[in-house]
N, C-alpha and C positions, 0 to 999 in steps of 0.2 A: 640730976637725972641718972637713973641706974643704967649701967651698960647691959644691953641685951646680949645673951650668949649667942654665938654663931652656931647655926645648924648647917653642918657640911653634908647636905643631902642633895640628891638629884631628883627633881620632881617633873613628871610628865604632865603636861596640860593638854588634855584630849579635847579637840574642838573640830567642828564642821562649820561651814558657812551658816550664819544666822545666830551665832552665840551672842549673848548680851555682853557688849564690850566691857563695861565696868566690872562685870562679874569675872572677867579674865584678867584685865589689866591691874585692878586694885589688889587682888590676892597675889598675882604674879609679882607686883612691885613689893608687897609686904614680905613675900618669901625671899626675894633677892636682897632686900634690906636686912633680913635675918641671916643672910649668908648662903642661902640655898641656890643651886643652879636650876634654872627652869628651862624646859624644852617643849616647844609647841609640836604636838603630834597630831596628824590629821589624815583623813582619807584623801584630802586635796594634795596635789604634788608641788604646788608653787606658793600660792597665797591663799589664806583663809580670811573671810570677811566677817568682821563684827557688826553688830547692830546696836543702835540706841533705841530701845523699845521696838518700834515698828519701822524705823528708818535705817537704811544702810549707813554704816560708819566706816571705820578704817580697815585696811588690809594689813595682815601680818604674815611675814614669811613662815612657811612650814619648815621646821628644822628636821623632822623625821616623819616620813610617811608611815601610815598604819601598815602598809605592805612590809616595811622593813623594821617596824618597831618590835622591841623585845622587852616585856615587862621586867625581866630580870636585870635589865640595865638601869632601872630606876628604883628609888627608895619609897616613893609616895606618888599619889595620883590626885590631880585637881580636875573636877568636872564642872565647868561653868554652865549656866543655864541659857535662857533664851528658848523660845518654843521650837524653832526650826532645828537648832543644833542637836539637842538630844534625840529629837524625833528621827533625824537622819542617822545619827550614830546607832540607835537601837535597831535599825534596819540593816546595819552593816555587820555581818558575822565576824569579820576580823576585829572591828572595834569592840564588839561585845566580848569576844575572847580575850582581848587586851585588858578590858576592865575586869573580867572574871579572874584573870591571872593575878591581879593585885589582891583580890579578896582571898583567893585560894592560898596565896603565899603569906597571908596575914599582914600585908602592908597597909599603912594608913591611906585613907581615901577621904577627900573633902568634896562635897557636892552642894551646889546652891541653886535655888529656884527650881527650874525644870531639870537640872542636872541629875537628880535621882532616877529619872526615867531609865538611864543607862544601867543603874544599879538593879532596877526591877528586872530588866531584860537579862542581866547576868546572874539573877537569883542570889543577890547579895544583901537583901534587906529582911529576909525571913528571920523573925525573932529579934529584930533590931528596933530600937526606939529612934524615930526620925522626924524631921520636918521637911517642908518643901513649899513651893508655891501652892496655895490651897487647892487648885484644880487637880493636883496629883494625889490628893489624900486617898481617894477610893482605889486608885491603881496601887498605891503603896500598901494599903490595908489588904487588898486582894492578894498581894504578893507576900503577905505574912508579917508585915511590919506593924508596929504600933505608931500611928501618926499623931503628932501633937502640934499645936499652934504656938511655937516658941521661937524666939529670935535665933537661937543656936542650940543644937542638940549634939552632945557627944555621947556615943555609945561605943565603948572600947576604942577601936581605931577608926571609927567612922564619925565624921563631922558633917552636919547638914544645917543649912539655913534657908530662909524663905524667899528673900528678895534683896535688891540692891541696898535698901535702907539698913539691912542687917550686916553689911560687909565689915564694918569695924569689929563687931563681936565675932563674926565668922573668921576673920583674919587672925584674931587673937587665939581662938580655939584651935584653928588649923595649925598655927605655928606651935602651940603647946603639944598637940597630938603628933604632928610631924617630927617634933624634936625627939620623940621616942624611937624614930627610925634612924637617927644619926648614930653612926658607929661611935662607941664609947672610946674616949682617948685612953690609950694604954700607958701604963707607967713606964718611963724610960730611964 
């Protein structure tokens, strides 16, 4: 088995209550396994609750509130799906500004399922090729994206996937793209 290179980056995971739990935990675990530091950022101040489809699941401690979050302190952004999560985030001006700051700085972003709703609100899909849960395709097209029904889509520093079944391919593409955000080792 080949040794996977370590990616020494800091990744913000932006979530609100109602995120699809596996769309946060599996990518988070893959990032940690690859050597990244992950930080849960949320408008919530103490705990944020995941969901398993339409049922409440586990609570996770909020590590940085959106009130105090600064995109410049992170190298990349992960946007899990779930219906309620991105719908709440896109109504929160601070969350939208946080997402937009990653795009404006040219930092990599990975979004799965309904996660691209936040990208629509931050005007970060115009001219991009993306995928998502099928119900978002009209929103994404109206925001200027080219929507396709594929397991995973990479467009420059943006990675998108459709659903939990796509997580293995999503994780692989996310780690590949996020690796580009890692500081290059300097010769000593």
